[in-house]
C-alpha positions as CSV (number, residue, x, y, z in Angstrom):
1,M,0.0,0.0,0.0
2,S,1.2,3.5,-0.8
3,A,-0.1,7.0,-0.3
4,S,0.5,10.0,-2.4
5,N,-0.9,13.4,-1.8
6,G,-1.7,14.8,-5.2
7,D,1.1,16.8,-6.7
8,N,3.6,15.9,-3.9
9,Q,7.0,14.8,-5.0
10,Y,7.1,11.9,-2.6
11,T,5.2,8.8,-1.9
12,L,4.7,7.1,1.4
13,E,5.0,3.3,1.1
14,V,3.7,1.0,3.7
15,I,6.1,-1.9,4.3
16,H,4.5,-5.2,5.1
17,P,6.9,-8.2,5.2
18,S,3.8,-10.4,5.0
19,P,1.2,-8.5,3.0
20,E,-1.3,-11.3,3.3
21,E,-1.5,-10.7,7.0
22,A,-1.8,-6.9,6.8
23,Y,-5.5,-7.0,7.6
24,K,-4.6,-8.0,11.2
25,M,-2.7,-4.8,11.9
26,P,-4.2,-1.4,12.9
27,Y,-0.9,0.2,12.0
28,A,1.9,-0.2,9.5
29,P,5.0,-2.1,10.6
30,A,7.0,0.6,8.7
31,V,6.5,3.5,6.4
32,S,9.1,4.4,3.8
33,I,9.3,8.0,2.4
34,V,10.2,7.7,-1.3
35,G,11.2,11.0,-2.9
36,A,11.8,14.5,-1.6
37,C,10.2,15.9,1.5
38,N,11.0,17.7,4.8
39,L,10.5,16.0,8.1
40,M,8.7,17.6,11.1
41,F,8.8,16.2,14.6
42,V,5.8,17.2,16.6
43,S,6.2,17.4,20.4
44,G,3.7,15.4,22.5
45,C,0.2,16.8,22.4
46,T,-2.1,16.1,25.4
47,P,-5.7,17.2,26.2
48,S,-4.2,20.5,27.4
49,K,-4.2,23.6,25.1
50,L,-1.2,23.7,22.8
51,Y,0.0,26.9,24.4
52,H,-0.1,26.9,28.2
53,D,2.1,28.4,31.0
54,H,5.2,26.7,32.2
55,P,5.5,25.9,35.0
56,H,2.0,24.5,34.7
57,R,-0.9,26.3,36.3
58,P,-3.6,23.7,37.4
59,E,-6.5,25.8,36.1
60,E,-5.1,25.4,32.5
61,H,-5.1,21.6,32.8
62,I,-8.7,20.6,33.7
63,H,-9.4,17.6,31.5
64,P,-12.6,15.7,30.7
65,H,-12.5,12.1,32.0
66,S,-13.5,10.5,28.7
67,I,-10.5,9.1,26.7
68,E,-12.4,9.9,23.5
69,E,-12.6,13.6,24.5
70,Q,-9.0,13.7,25.6
71,T,-7.8,12.1,22.4
72,T,-9.9,14.5,20.3
73,A,-8.3,17.5,22.2
74,A,-4.8,16.1,21.5
75,M,-5.6,15.4,17.8
76,D,-7.0,19.0,17.5
77,C,-3.6,20.3,18.8
78,I,-1.8,18.2,16.2
79,K,-4.2,19.5,13.5
80,L,-3.3,23.1,14.4
81,I,0.4,22.3,13.8
82,L,-0.3,20.4,10.6
83,D,-2.5,23.2,9.2
84,E,0.3,25.7,10.0
85,V,2.7,24.0,7.6
86,G,0.2,22.9,5.0
87,A,0.3,19.2,5.9
88,S,-2.5,16.7,6.7
89,F,-2.9,13.7,8.8
90,R,-2.1,11.6,5.7
91,D,1.4,13.1,5.9
92,I,2.1,11.5,9.3
93,V,4.6,8.7,9.0
94,K,5.0,7.8,12.6
95,I,2.8,8.2,15.7
96,T,3.7,7.4,19.3
97,K,0.8,7.0,21.7
98,Y,1.2,7.3,25.4
99,L,-1.6,6.0,27.6
100,T,-1.9,5.8,31.4
101,D,-4.2,2.8,31.0
102,M,-4.0,0.3,28.2
103,R,-7.7,-0.3,28.5
104,D,-8.2,3.1,26.9
105,C,-6.6,2.0,23.6
106,D,-9.9,1.2,21.8
107,G,-11.5,4.5,22.8
108,M,-8.4,6.4,21.7
109,A,-8.4,4.6,18.4
110,A,-12.1,5.4,17.8
111,A,-11.5,9.0,18.5
112,M,-8.5,9.1,16.1
113,K,-10.4,7.5,13.2
114,P,-12.1,10.7,12.0
115,Y,-8.7,12.4,11.7
116,M,-6.7,9.5,10.3
117,G,-9.4,7.9,8.1
118,D,-7.9,4.7,6.6
119,W,-4.3,5.9,6.8
120,R,-2.2,3.8,9.2
121,P,1.2,5.2,9.8
122,A,4.0,3.3,11.7
123,S,2.9,3.3,15.3
124,T,4.1,2.6,18.8
125,M,1.9,2.6,21.9
126,V,3.3,2.8,25.4
127,C,1.6,2.6,28.8
128,I,3.1,5.0,31.3
129,N,2.5,5.8,34.9
130,S,1.5,9.5,34.4
131,L,1.6,12.4,32.1
132,S,2.7,16.1,32.5
133,S,-0.6,17.2,34.0
134,P,-2.9,15.5,36.5
135,G,-5.8,13.8,34.9
136,A,-4.3,13.6,31.4
137,R,-4.6,10.0,30.1
138,V,-3.2,10.4,26.6
139,E,-0.3,12.0,24.8
140,L,0.5,11.8,21.1
141,D,3.6,12.7,19.2
142,V,4.0,12.4,15.5
143,V,6.6,12.6,12.7
144,V,5.3,14.2,9.6
145,A,6.6,14.2,6.0
146,I,5.9,17.7,4.9
147,P,5.2,17.9,1.2
148,P,7.6,20.1,-0.7
149,N,4.7,22.0,-2.2
150,A,2.9,22.4,1.1
151,K,1.2,25.8,1.5
152,K,2.2,27.3,4.8
153,K,-0.4,29.4,6.5
154,K,0.2,33.1,6.2
155,S,1.0,34.5,9.7
């Protein structure tokens, strides 16, 4: 499987050593970037607003309990960054998902589906003890192949 974004000068190729078993996987074992592009490494996004004070102020980090709502908030933060550089969720080549409870993985995946569609980048999921703000249950970071012809937002 490969993905190309219109006039982009690169193609993302999904690498499956056993293509006949790909249907079992909710992610790609590997994604190869073929052609020219720039890479962007997006810092971890949580349910907190993208811009917030450091050190943290508790009133800025009041999160809904629902993993779906928390994941949506994190994906919205990622979307702000993608939009800024003219990229899309289909340009994500790697996503790392941090959860504080592995039982949340199905709810997180369901909330990510409207953003990711049928695109399945390379992925790692890790269960950790806690995140940067109390009550946060998910953090997502991504690597993005920015198309050479991407239209940056005008500031």
